[in-house]
C-alpha positions as CSV (number, residue, x, y, z in Angstrom):
1,X,109.3,114.0,120.3
2,X,111.8,116.3,118.6
3,X,109.9,119.2,120.0
4,X,111.3,118.5,123.4
5,X,114.8,119.1,122.0
6,X,114.2,122.7,122.6
7,X,115.1,121.9,126.3
8,X,118.7,121.7,125.1
9,X,118.4,124.8,122.9
10,X,117.8,122.9,119.6
11,X,115.2,124.1,117.1
12,X,114.2,122.7,113.7
13,X,115.6,124.4,110.6
14,X,118.1,126.2,112.8
15,X,120.0,123.4,114.7
16,X,118.8,120.3,112.9
17,X,117.0,119.4,109.7
18,X,113.5,118.1,109.5
19,X,111.8,115.9,106.9
20,X,108.7,118.1,107.3
21,X,108.1,121.5,105.8
22,X,108.8,124.4,108.3
23,X,105.3,125.1,109.5
24,X,104.7,121.7,110.9
25,X,108.2,121.4,112.4
26,X,107.6,124.7,114.2
27,X,104.0,123.9,115.0
28,X,105.1,120.9,117.0
29,X,107.5,123.1,119.0
30,X,104.8,125.7,119.6
31,X,102.5,123.0,121.0
32,X,105.2,121.8,123.3
33,X,105.8,125.3,124.6
34,X,102.0,125.7,125.3
35,X,101.9,122.3,127.0
36,X,104.7,123.4,129.4
37,X,102.4,126.2,130.7
38,X,100.2,123.6,132.5
39,X,101.0,121.6,135.7
40,X,103.0,118.5,135.2
41,X,100.8,115.4,134.8
42,X,101.8,111.8,135.7
43,X,102.6,111.3,132.1
44,X,104.7,114.3,130.9
45,X,103.3,113.8,127.4
46,X,99.7,114.3,128.5
47,X,99.3,118.0,127.8
48,X,101.2,117.8,124.5
49,X,99.0,115.0,123.3
50,X,95.8,116.7,124.5
51,X,96.6,120.0,122.8
52,X,97.8,118.3,119.7
53,X,94.7,116.2,119.6
54,X,92.5,119.3,120.1
55,X,94.2,121.0,117.2
56,X,93.6,117.9,115.0
57,X,89.9,117.8,116.0
58,X,89.6,121.5,115.2
59,X,91.2,120.9,111.7
60,X,88.9,117.9,111.1
61,X,85.9,120.1,112.1
62,X,86.9,122.7,109.4
63,X,87.3,119.9,106.9
64,X,83.8,118.6,107.8
65,X,82.2,122.0,107.5
66,X,84.0,122.7,104.2
67,X,82.8,119.3,102.9
68,X,79.2,120.1,103.9
69,X,79.4,123.5,102.2
70,X,80.6,121.9,99.0
71,X,78.0,119.2,99.2
72,X,75.2,121.8,99.6
73,X,76.5,123.6,96.5
74,X,76.5,120.3,94.5
75,X,73.4,118.6,95.7
76,X,71.3,121.2,97.7
77,X,69.6,119.8,100.7
78,X,70.5,116.3,99.7
79,X,74.1,117.2,100.4
80,X,73.5,116.3,104.0
81,X,74.0,112.7,102.9
82,X,77.7,113.6,102.2
83,X,78.1,114.8,105.7
84,X,76.6,111.6,107.2
85,X,78.7,109.4,105.0
86,X,82.0,111.2,105.9
87,X,81.1,111.3,109.6
88,X,80.5,107.6,109.6
89,X,84.0,106.7,108.2
90,X,86.3,105.2,110.8
91,X,89.7,106.1,109.2
92,X,89.6,109.9,109.7
93,X,88.8,109.5,113.4
94,X,91.5,106.8,113.8
95,X,94.1,109.0,112.2
96,X,93.4,111.8,114.7
97,X,95.1,109.7,117.3
98,X,98.6,109.9,116.0
99,X,99.0,111.7,112.7
100,X,98.9,115.4,111.8
101,X,97.5,115.1,108.3
102,X,94.1,116.5,109.3
103,X,95.8,119.9,109.1
104,X,96.9,119.7,105.4
105,X,93.7,118.0,104.4
106,X,91.8,120.9,106.0
107,X,93.7,123.4,103.8
108,X,92.8,121.4,100.7
109,X,89.1,121.3,101.4
110,X,89.1,124.9,102.6
111,X,90.9,126.2,99.5
112,X,88.5,124.3,97.2
113,X,85.5,125.8,99.1
114,X,86.9,129.3,98.7
115,X,87.6,128.7,95.0
116,X,84.0,127.7,94.4
117,X,82.2,130.2,96.7
118,X,84.3,133.4,96.2
119,X,84.4,133.8,92.5
120,X,86.7,136.7,92.2
121,X,90.3,137.7,92.2
122,X,90.2,138.0,95.9
123,X,88.9,134.5,96.2
124,X,91.7,133.2,94.0
125,X,94.2,135.0,96.2
126,X,92.7,133.7,99.4
127,X,92.6,130.2,98.1
128,X,96.3,130.6,97.1
129,X,97.1,131.8,100.6
130,X,95.4,128.7,102.2
131,X,97.1,126.4,99.7
132,X,100.4,128.0,100.5
133,X,99.9,127.5,104.2
134,X,99.0,123.9,103.6
135,X,102.1,123.5,101.5
136,X,104.2,124.6,104.5
137,X,102.6,121.7,106.5
138,X,102.9,119.2,103.6
139,X,103.5,119.9,100.0
140,X,100.4,118.1,98.7
141,X,97.9,120.9,99.4
142,X,99.6,122.9,96.7
143,X,98.1,120.5,94.1
144,X,94.6,121.8,94.7
145,X,95.6,124.8,92.6
146,X,95.5,122.5,89.6
147,X,91.8,123.1,89.4
148,X,92.1,126.9,89.0
149,X,92.0,126.7,85.2
150,X,88.6,125.1,85.5
151,X,87.3,127.7,87.9
152,X,88.0,130.8,85.9
153,X,89.0,131.7,82.3
154,X,91.1,134.6,83.4
155,X,94.7,133.5,83.4
156,X,95.6,136.6,85.5
157,X,93.5,135.2,88.3
158,X,95.0,131.8,87.9
159,X,98.5,133.3,88.1
160,X,97.4,135.3,91.1
161,X,96.5,132.1,93.1
162,X,99.7,130.4,92.2
163,X,101.8,133.5,92.9
164,X,100.3,134.0,96.3
165,X,100.9,130.4,97.2
166,X,104.5,130.5,95.9
167,X,105.2,133.8,97.8
168,X,103.9,132.3,101.1
169,X,106.0,129.1,100.7
170,X,109.1,131.0,99.5
171,X,108.7,133.6,102.2
172,X,108.6,131.1,105.0
173,X,111.5,129.1,103.6
174,X,113.4,132.3,103.2
175,X,112.9,133.1,106.9
176,X,114.0,129.5,107.7
177,X,117.1,130.0,105.6
178,X,118.0,133.2,107.4
179,X,117.9,131.6,110.8
180,X,119.5,128.3,109.7
181,X,120.8,128.2,106.1
182,X,122.6,124.9,106.4
183,X,119.7,123.0,108.0
184,X,117.1,124.5,105.7
185,X,119.0,123.3,102.7
186,X,119.4,119.9,104.3
187,X,115.6,119.8,105.0
188,X,114.9,120.6,101.4
189,X,117.3,117.9,100.3
190,X,115.4,115.4,102.5
191,X,112.2,116.1,100.6
192,X,113.8,115.2,97.3
193,X,116.3,112.4,98.2
194,X,114.1,110.2,100.4
195,X,113.3,106.7,99.2
196,X,109.9,105.1,99.0
197,X,108.2,102.2,100.8
198,X,105.0,100.2,100.7
199,X,104.5,100.9,97.0
200,X,105.0,98.8,93.8
201,X,108.0,101.0,93.1
202,X,109.6,100.2,96.5
203,X,108.8,96.5,96.2
204,X,110.3,96.4,92.7
205,X,113.5,97.7,94.3
206,X,113.4,94.9,96.9
207,X,112.4,97.1,99.9
208,X,110.0,95.1,101.9
209,X,109.9,96.9,105.3
210,X,108.0,99.9,106.7
211,X,110.0,102.8,105.6
212,X,110.9,106.3,106.9
213,X,113.2,109.1,106.4
214,X,116.5,108.2,108.1
215,X,119.7,109.9,108.9
216,X,121.2,112.0,111.7
217,X,119.1,115.2,112.0
218,X,122.2,117.1,113.2
219,X,124.2,116.1,110.2
220,X,123.2,118.1,107.1
221,X,125.0,115.7,104.8
222,X,123.4,112.6,106.3
223,X,121.9,110.0,103.9
224,X,118.1,110.2,104.2
225,X,117.2,107.2,102.0
226,X,117.1,103.6,103.1
227,X,118.3,102.0,99.9
228,X,119.6,102.8,96.5
229,X,116.6,103.0,94.2
230,X,116.8,101.4,90.8
231,X,113.3,102.3,89.6
232,X,113.5,105.5,87.6
233,X,111.3,107.6,89.9
234,X,111.8,110.9,88.1
235,X,110.6,109.3,84.8
236,X,107.6,107.9,86.6
237,X,106.8,111.2,88.2
238,X,107.1,112.9,84.7
239,X,104.7,110.3,83.2
240,X,102.0,110.9,85.9
241,X,102.5,114.6,85.6
242,X,102.0,114.5,81.8
243,X,98.8,112.4,82.3
244,X,97.5,115.0,84.8
245,X,98.3,117.9,82.4
246,X,96.7,116.1,79.5
247,X,93.5,115.5,81.6
248,X,93.5,119.1,82.6
249,X,93.8,120.3,79.0
250,X,91.0,117.9,77.9
251,X,88.7,118.9,80.8
252,X,89.2,122.6,80.1
253,X,88.5,122.1,76.4
254,X,85.4,120.1,77.1
255,X,83.6,123.0,78.8
256,X,84.6,126.6,78.9
257,X,85.4,127.9,82.4
258,X,84.0,128.7,84.8
259,X,82.9,125.0,84.8
260,X,80.2,123.3,86.7
261,X,81.2,122.9,90.3
262,X,80.9,119.1,90.2
263,X,83.5,119.0,87.4
264,X,85.9,121.0,89.5
265,X,85.4,118.8,92.5
266,X,85.8,115.7,90.3
267,X,89.1,116.9,88.8
268,X,90.3,117.8,92.3
269,X,89.7,114.2,93.4
270,X,91.3,112.9,90.2
271,X,94.4,115.0,91.0
272,X,94.9,113.5,94.4
273,X,94.3,110.0,93.2
274,X,97.0,110.5,90.6
275,X,99.4,111.9,93.3
276,X,98.8,108.8,95.5
277,X,99.6,106.6,92.5
278,X,102.7,108.6,91.6
279,X,104.3,109.0,95.0
280,X,107.0,106.4,95.7
281,X,106.0,106.0,99.4
282,X,102.8,105.1,101.1
283,X,101.7,105.8,104.6
284,X,98.2,104.9,106.0
285,X,97.3,108.6,106.5
286,X,97.6,109.3,102.8
287,X,94.1,107.9,102.3
288,X,92.8,110.9,104.1
289,X,93.6,113.1,101.1
290,X,91.2,111.1,98.9
291,X,88.3,110.0,101.2
292,X,86.5,113.4,101.3
293,X,86.3,113.4,97.5
294,X,85.0,109.8,97.3
295,X,81.9,110.7,99.4
296,X,81.6,114.1,97.8
297,X,81.6,112.9,94.2
298,X,79.7,109.7,94.9
299,X,77.4,110.2,97.9
300,X,75.9,106.7,97.4
301,X,76.8,103.0,97.5
302,X,79.6,103.5,95.0
303,X,81.5,106.2,96.9
304,X,81.0,104.4,100.2
305,X,82.3,101.1,98.7
306,X,85.4,102.8,97.4
307,X,85.9,104.5,100.8
308,X,85.4,101.3,102.8
309,X,87.6,99.1,100.6
310,X,90.4,101.7,100.6
311,X,90.1,102.1,104.4
312,X,90.1,98.3,104.7
313,X,93.4,97.8,102.8
314,X,95.0,100.7,104.7
315,X,94.1,99.1,108.1
316,X,95.1,95.7,106.8
317,X,98.6,97.0,106.0
318,X,98.9,99.2,109.0
319,X,98.5,98.3,111.8
320,X,97.7,94.6,111.1
321,X,100.5,93.7,108.7
322,X,103.4,95.8,110.0
323,X,102.4,95.7,113.7
324,X,101.1,92.1,114.0
325,X,102.8,90.3,111.2
326,X,105.6,92.2,109.5
327,X,108.8,90.9,108.1
328,X,110.1,89.6,111.4
329,X,107.0,87.8,112.8
330,X,107.6,84.5,114.6
331,X,107.7,81.2,112.6
332,X,104.6,80.0,114.5
333,X,102.6,82.9,113.1
334,X,104.0,82.1,109.6
335,X,102.8,78.5,110.0
336,X,99.3,79.7,111.0
337,X,99.1,82.0,108.1
338,X,100.6,79.6,105.7
339,X,102.0,82.3,103.5
340,X,105.4,84.0,103.2
341,X,105.3,87.6,104.5
342,X,106.8,89.0,101.3
343,X,104.0,87.5,99.2
344,X,101.4,88.9,101.7
345,X,102.9,92.4,101.4
346,X,102.9,92.1,97.6
347,X,99.2,91.1,97.6
348,X,98.2,94.0,100.0
349,X,100.2,96.6,98.0
350,X,98.9,95.3,94.6
351,X,95.3,95.3,95.7
352,X,95.5,98.8,97.2
353,X,97.1,100.1,94.0
354,X,94.4,98.5,92.0
355,X,91.8,100.3,94.1
356,X,93.5,103.6,93.7
357,X,93.9,103.1,89.9
358,X,90.2,102.2,89.7
359,X,89.2,105.3,91.6
360,X,91.5,107.5,89.4
361,X,90.0,105.9,86.2
362,X,86.5,106.3,87.5
363,X,87.0,110.0,88.4
364,X,88.7,110.6,85.0
365,X,85.9,109.0,83.1
366,X,83.3,111.1,85.0
367,X,84.8,114.2,83.5
368,X,83.3,113.0,80.2
369,X,79.9,112.1,81.7
370,X,77.7,115.1,82.5
371,X,74.9,113.0,84.0
372,X,77.2,111.6,86.6
373,X,76.5,114.5,88.9
374,X,73.1,113.1,90.0
375,X,72.7,111.3,93.3
376,X,71.9,107.6,93.1
């Protein structure tokens, strides 16, 4: 991993740019340093993998506890059903083996728990702090602050949460800029200029492969995209943002804040469903940002069906399609399947997008149905 580049004196945001926000880039280096304190194993990656895995399990544990606390607030003793449903999902466990998204997901659920349990200015500030830390791992945890206008009617408290998160993010990026201004700016550029993959937007641009952020990490001017996008992504982002803002306005007008907790949770789930639909790229771990809300809002057959169907399409795409089929699979495999790989990818992406759109629509509609809180 890039963390081992410190053997040669190279550190992220100082000597090379990173496609990840600073905290995760440094987190990987810290784990590598801790791993070196232990005796060398047969596989020199063992201690790094073990410590990284332990950190992910700890993060998933915090997510699970936060989810249970929220479920108890929504459903009382019946909230245990939420915990059982989430614990039975395969995808969160599978993602612990090679992805770090358990960390930002943890900050989302923890910030939401704080918002609903500590109803004060201090609670808003603490939630902003947690969201800011999450934003330094991946930007998406910052979106949880979209629910703050539903939590309190005091705009001062809302501004406090946003300000604390902004100060945390800006402060860490400022530190990164001090130690490596060129590579910090290059890292920021990689967040805005990367191209998408595995979405309808990418397929419309003719990109049919598994994508990633490319470029020489030691070259601050390196191209990070894999193709020249023709789909107007900024306009698409603006459209989804307007939809989210309109829904927030309508939701706040429907009931004066502080609103019922199930409404806040539902809008949080709606927010992340919209983000997944708007983002030009798709990775399998992105489903982790939505799964907790599915079983929390619908701790019944409905929520479980959504979770299992979404998980099924995620696994069908990766690892099944890209690892076992993919754009370069042998002609013999193509003959067995009897379908062109491009059509297969289109089908998978369309069906997954339909599921996400159905979830977003269902969550949005729930904001207008007060009786939807009840368990089935």
